[in-house]
C-alpha positions as CSV (number, residue, x, y, z in Angstrom):
1,M,-0.2,0.2,-0.1
2,K,3.1,2.3,0.8
3,K,4.4,1.7,-2.5
4,L,0.9,2.8,-3.7
5,K,0.8,6.1,-2.3
6,K,4.4,6.9,-3.3
7,L,3.5,5.6,-7.3
8,K,1.0,8.4,-7.1
9,G,2.6,11.0,-5.6
10,N,5.2,10.2,-8.0
11,M,2.6,10.4,-10.6
12,M,1.0,13.8,-10.0
13,K,5.0,15.2,-10.2
14,K,5.3,13.6,-14.1
15,K,4.3,15.7,-16.7
16,N,4.4,13.9,-19.9
17,L,2.9,10.7,-18.3
18,T,0.8,9.2,-20.9
19,S,-0.5,6.2,-19.5
20,L,-0.7,4.8,-15.5
21,N,0.7,1.2,-17.2
22,E,4.0,3.3,-18.8
23,F,4.3,5.2,-15.2
24,I,4.5,1.5,-13.1
25,D,7.0,0.0,-15.8
26,E,9.2,2.9,-15.7
27,E,8.9,3.2,-11.4
28,V,8.7,-0.6,-11.1
29,G,9.3,-2.3,-13.8
30,P,8.7,-4.4,-16.8
31,K,5.8,-7.4,-16.5
32,G,7.7,-10.3,-16.0
33,T,10.1,-8.7,-13.7
34,K,9.9,-10.4,-10.0
35,K,10.1,-6.6,-9.0
36,R,6.1,-6.0,-10.9
37,D,5.3,-9.8,-10.1
38,E,5.6,-8.8,-6.3
39,F,3.9,-5.4,-7.2
40,D,1.2,-6.8,-9.5
41,K,0.0,-9.2,-6.9
42,G,-0.4,-6.5,-4.1
43,F,-2.5,-4.4,-6.3
44,E,-5.0,-7.3,-6.2
45,A,-5.2,-8.1,-2.9
46,F,-5.2,-4.4,-2.1
47,K,-7.7,-3.5,-4.8
48,L,-9.9,-6.7,-3.4
49,G,-10.2,-4.9,-0.1
50,V,-11.7,-1.7,-1.8
51,L,-14.0,-3.4,-3.4
52,I,-15.3,-4.9,-0.3
53,Q,-15.2,-1.4,1.3
54,Q,-17.5,0.2,-1.8
55,A,-19.6,-2.8,-1.6
56,R,-20.5,-2.8,1.5
57,Q,-20.3,1.1,1.9
58,E,-23.1,1.5,-1.1
59,K,-25.4,-0.9,0.6
60,G,-25.2,0.9,3.6
61,L,-23.8,-1.3,5.8
62,T,-21.2,-0.8,8.5
63,Q,-18.3,-3.4,9.4
64,E,-19.7,-4.7,12.0
65,Q,-22.9,-5.3,10.1
66,V,-21.1,-7.2,7.1
67,A,-19.2,-9.2,9.8
68,E,-22.4,-10.8,11.7
69,L,-23.9,-11.6,8.8
70,S,-21.5,-13.4,7.2
71,G,-20.1,-14.9,10.6
72,T,-17.1,-13.1,11.2
73,N,-16.3,-10.4,13.4
74,K,-15.4,-6.4,12.4
75,S,-12.1,-6.5,13.2
76,Y,-11.6,-9.5,10.5
77,I,-13.6,-7.5,7.9
78,S,-11.6,-4.6,9.0
79,K,-8.7,-5.5,8.4
80,L,-9.5,-6.8,5.2
81,E,-10.5,-3.8,3.6
82,K,-6.9,-2.4,4.6
83,D,-5.0,-5.6,3.2
84,L,-4.1,-6.4,6.1
85,K,-5.2,-9.9,6.0
86,D,-5.1,-12.7,3.7
87,I,-8.7,-14.8,3.3
88,R,-9.4,-18.0,2.9
89,F,-11.5,-18.6,-0.7
90,S,-14.6,-19.6,1.2
91,T,-14.5,-16.5,3.6
92,L,-14.5,-14.6,0.9
93,Q,-17.4,-15.9,-0.8
94,R,-19.7,-15.8,2.7
95,I,-18.9,-12.1,2.9
96,I,-19.4,-11.6,-0.5
97,S,-23.0,-13.5,-0.1
98,E,-24.5,-13.8,2.9
99,G,-22.8,-10.6,4.4
100,L,-23.2,-8.0,1.6
101,G,-26.2,-9.7,-0.3
102,G,-23.8,-10.4,-3.7
103,H,-22.3,-12.8,-6.0
104,L,-18.7,-13.5,-6.3
105,E,-17.5,-14.1,-9.9
106,I,-14.3,-14.9,-10.8
107,S,-11.8,-15.4,-13.8
108,I,-8.5,-15.7,-15.3
109,K,-6.6,-14.8,-17.7
110,L,-3.1,-16.0,-19.5
């Protein structure tokens, strides 16, 4: 998450940047490098937390309400939203379906 904030700050300083992908290539490295792969993995986890938080807020629910509906606790939901916790797939499904009343869709890109 610190890397994302740093990248955002650096991005604001650059005037001639044409795309986010080019900026990340420049700051982190091109796709296929170890550093970029680690960054992309962290970004996906960060994005998941943001998506859960946005869905919860759109439904007008508190973290505590989502936790109660999905059989977990507020602290777990909070950590998940802040990208501080790994999550089991079955728990993710339960949070989305029972806690948020949503449907989880997954795709694989090769």
